[in-house]
C-alpha positions, 0 to 999 in steps of 0.5 A: 873964808871969804864967804863969812859974814861978821855978826854981833850979839851981846858984845860977841862977834862971830863969822857966819857963813853967808847962807846962814845969815838969815837964821842968825838974824832971827835969833837976834844977831846983826851984821857987823863987827870985826872978824879976827884970825883965830890964830891971832895970839900975838903977844900971848905966851902959848903956855899961859893960854893953854894953862888958862884953857885948862883952868877954864875946863877944870872950873867950868866943866866945859872946853872954851871956844878955841878962838877966845884969847886970854882976855876973853877967857878971863872975862868969861871966868869972872862972869861965871864967878870963878 
C-alpha cells in the first residue's frame, strides 16, 4: 500500500494508486488528507457496525463502503434523510 496517495474532495479522503492521481485531479480531487487503516474500528462493537451496515442496505438499497465507520454510516444516512 505504499503506492497509495491520499486525495480529498468534498470532505472525503481516499487512497489513490500513484498512477491514477492525474485522473482524479481532473475530477476535482486534490492531494492531501489522512489515510486510515480500513480495519481501524477501535472502540466500536462489531455487532453495532454490522447492524448499521445492514440498516444502511435496507434503507438505501445499496451496500455501504466497507471502510466507513459507524459515524460515517450514520452521517450518510442522515444526509440521505433516512
